N, C-alpha and C positions, 0 to 999 in steps of 0.2 A: 178758198183763202183761209177760212177758219181751220180747216183740216191741216193745212200746211203750218199754220202758227202753232197748232197743238203739238205737232211733231217736233218743232224747233224749240219749244219752251223747255222741255227737259234737257236738251242739249245745251241751251243757254245757261240753265241752272248749274249743270255739271261744270261748264267752263268757268262760271263765276266762283264755284266752290274751290276749284283748283287754283284760281287766281288769288283767292283769299288765303289759302294755305301757303302759297308761294310768298305772298306779301308778309304773312306772319313769320315764316321761316327767315326771310331776309331781315325783317325787323328785329327778331330775336338775335340774329347773328350780328346785327349792327349795334344793338344796345349792350351786348355782352363784351367783356374784355377779350382781347385777341392777341395771340403771340404767334409770330411766324418764325420758324427756325431756318437755319441756313441750308438745310437739306430740302426745303420746300414744304415740310409738314406745317399744318396750321392747327393750333390749339385754341379752342374757344371755351370760355368759362368765366371764373372770377379770380383775379390775381389776389393771392393771400400775402405773399411777402417775397422779397429778394434779399438774401443775406449772404455774405461772403461770395462764393462763386455759384450759388444755386438760386433758381427761381421756382417758386411753388405756386401752382394753379389748381383751383378746385373746379372740376368739370362735372357736367350732369351725367355723362355716360360712363366715365372711367374713374370717378372719384378724384382723389388728390394726386396730382402728378408733379414730380420734381424734375427739372431739366437744368443742364449746365447753362449759366449765363453767357458763356463764350459762344454758345451755339445759337443765340438769339439774333435774328436778322432785323425784326421790327416788333414793336409792342404798342398796343392801344388799350387805354383804360377810360371808359366813359364815366365811371364812378370815381370821384376824387380819392386819391391815395396820398400818403405821406412819402415824399421823396427826399432822401438825404444825399447830398452831393459830396464828392471827394474833398472839396474845400471846406466842408463843415456846415454849409448852409442847408437849411431844412425848408422845403416848400410843400404845400398841400394843393393839389390840383389834378386835372385830368392829363392823360398822356396820349400823344399821337406821334406817328413817325412820318417825317417829311425829308426826302432826299438823304436817307440814311442817318438822320439825326433825330433826336427826340424833342418834341415840343411839350414842355410842361406848362400848362395854362392854369394859373391861379386866379383868384377873384380880381386882383388889381395889378397883375404882372404876368409876363410870359417869358419863359426861359427856354433857350435852345441849346441843348447839350448833346454830347456824344454818349453812346451806351457805356463807354469806359469811364465817364464822369459820374455815373450813378453808383453810390456806395450801398444804398439800401432802399427798398420800397416796402411799405406796409399798408394794408387796408385798415379800416377803422378799428376793428377788433384787435389786430396785431399791434397797432400803435398804442392802444390802451394797455395791453399786456406789457409792452416795452416800457412805457412810462411808469407803470406800477413796479416794475423790476428795478428801475433806477433809484427810486426813493421809497422803498417799502416800509410800512409800519411794522412794529414788532409782531402784531397779530396777523400780518399778511403772509401769503406764500406758503403756509403750512399744508402739508399733505401727509397722509398716513392711513392707518387702519387699526381696527381692534376686533378681537374675536373671543368667543367663549365656547367651550366644549364640555359635554357631559357624556359619561358612559357608566353603565351599571348592569348588574346581574341580580336575579332573585331566584330562590329555590333552595337547593342544598347549600349554596353559599350566597351571601349578599355582599356585593361590592359596589363601590361608588368612586368615580374618578371625575375630578373637576379641573379643567385647564383654562387659562386665560392668557391673552397676549395683547400688547399694545405697542405700536411704533409710530413715530411721527418725525418729520424732517422739514426744515425750512431752508431752501436753497436760493441764494441770491448770486449776483455776479461776483461778489467778493468773498462770501463765506457760506458755511453750511452748519446748521445746528440740528442735532439728532437726539431723540429720546426713545428709550425702549424699556419694555417690561415683560417678563414671562413668569408664570407661576403654575404649579401643579400641586394638587392635594388628592391623595387616594387613601381609601380605607377599606377594610374587609371585615365581615362578620361571619365567622366560621365556627361551628360547634359551640355556639353560645358565647364566643369570645370576640370582642371587637378590638381591632388594632389598626394603627396607621401604617400604610405601606409605602407612602411617598409624601414628602412635604418639602418643597423647595421654591425659592423666589430668586429671580435674577433681574437686575435692572441697572440703568445708568443713563448718562448723557455724554455727548461729545460735541466739541466745537472745532471746526477747521476754518482757517483763514488763509486765503490765497496770498502768497508772496510774489509769485510770478505765474505765468500761464501753466506751468508744470509743477512748481514747488509750492507746498503749503505747510502751515503750522498746524500740528495735530495735538489737541488736548482732550482729555476724557476723565470721567469719574464713574467708577463702577461699584455696585453694591451686590452682595450675594448672601443668601441664607440657605442652608441645607441641613435639615434635621438629622438625616441618616449618615451624614459625614461628620456629625457633631460640630458643624460650623454654625456658630451663633451669628457671626457677622464677618464678612470680608469687605473692607473699605479700601479702594484703590484710587489714587489720583496720579495722573501722569501727563507728560508732554513730550513732544518730539517733532520730527519732520516727516512729511509725506511727499510722495512723488507720483504724479499722474502718468503711469507708464503707458496706459492705453486709455483714450478718451474719444469715443465715437458715439453715434446715436444709439447703437445696439450694444456696445461693449464699453465697460469702464473697469480698469484695473489700477488700484492704488497700492503702492508699496510704502510701508511704515516702519519707523524705528525711533527709539528714544529711551527715556528713563521714567520710573514711577516709584511711588511710595505705597507699600502694602501693609495694612494693619489687619491681621486675622485673629479672631477670638474664637476659641473652641471651648466646648462645654466639659472637656476632660478633667480639670480646666487647663488651658494653655493659651497664652497670648504671644503672638509673633509680630514684631515690627521689623520690616526689612526694606532695603532699597533694591530695585530690580532694573535690569536692562531688558527692553522688549523689542521685538521685531515681528512683522507679519504682513498681511495683505488684506485687501477688501475687493471683491469682484462682483459685478452685476452684469447680467446678460439678458437681453430681451429676446426670448425665443420666438415670440410672435407678437401680434398686436394685442393679444390678451394675456399672455403668459410671460412672467419674469422670473429668472433664476438668480439667487444670490448666495454668496459664500464669503466667509471671513475667517481669518486665523491669526492668533497672536501667541507668541512664545515668550514666556517671562523667565529670565534667568536670575536667580537670587544672588545679589552681590554681597549680601551680609552673611549668608550661609552657603559657602561654595559647594556646588554639586546639587543643590536643590533647584527645582524648576517646576513650572506648571504651564499648561497649555489650554487655551480657549478655542474651540472650533464650533462654528455655526454654519448651517447649510439649509436651504429651503427654496420654496417656489410659491408663487402666487398667480392664480388664474382668475381673470375678471369674468364674472358670470353676467352681471348687469352693470349699470352705471355706478351703483353704490355697493354691490354685493360681490365678494371674492371667495374663492376656495383657497385655503392656505395650508401649507405643509412646512414644518420646521423641525430640525434636529439640532440639539445643542449638547455639546460634550465639554465637560470640565475634567482635566487630568491633573492630578497632584502626585508627584513621584514619592513624596513622604507624607502620606495622610496621617490622620490621628490614629493612635494604636487600635488595631482591630477593624479598621475600615479599609475599603477597597480604593484603588487609585483612580478609577473612572466613575463618573456619574453622568448618565445621559438623561436628557429631557426632550421628549418628542411630542409634538402636538399636531393635530390636523382637524379641520372643520371649516365652517363658514365664518366669514368675517365681514365687517363693514368698513368701507373706505370713505375718506373725506378729502377735500381739497379746497383751498381758499385762493 
């Protein structure tokens, strides 16, 4: 009898272990949010949000998944979520599917609605982000980065180059505020003589306000200094209209046009005040989850001195290395068809190096 019990005990423990694993798997599947698609596929995880025609779910095995809301057959959320109905009502509660309709169970009420009646779904974090975006403070929603670069040589020649850049933007549902700054200073010490080889600063700010989903008001104020173009100060303030030609999660192309006032002071000495008509574009493309490409161009036609014009071109890329560290590359070109006497028409400023990012 004892011998028989000795043999059956490991078998009993094995069956008990399998039973516990099965129970745990079923329990995890029960407690997690679940979405069943019309083709029979079942997605288990945590519902993040439903907006427009897409539903986003975070799964353990496949990361974040986005599916079409039209393909959803049923949905279950054990953790309370915020549900916005098509009639404008907002309810916070759990979700369950019964007879092809959705039961939204709140603390003190229960709503039964069709899938088509749901305008949006947000988990707690998404709801906080949404509310913050509706009434942000001036110090909220800023994101951007800053970088500093050094390069030098020693020996037969001694050189030193210093570059710095900063950019920040604040994007809300109705407007966008941007600030930027770039600078370079380079010097060389050769054969006992020290001389500056580059010294330039460029900066400015811009404010865009949406008039419609596509059309927006574009305003800007730029500043520029370039020692080797004999430019002591270029001050430009302008306004115009912009059009969102392309606006997706990966691509954004804006077309711009308007007028501006240009005050340019040269050390020759020469001072020019003129009205200009400008047009151009701004483009951003997300190459991957870590790398973003950007490009901008503006053409300024002088209305006070017919035939004179200038062009601003900027291009670059940023690759995220860690949560707060980026590798940046930027090339900036300023073209002036009638520069100060003895100066070239083009001036390039290119920088590369590590930078810090921030977001609020």
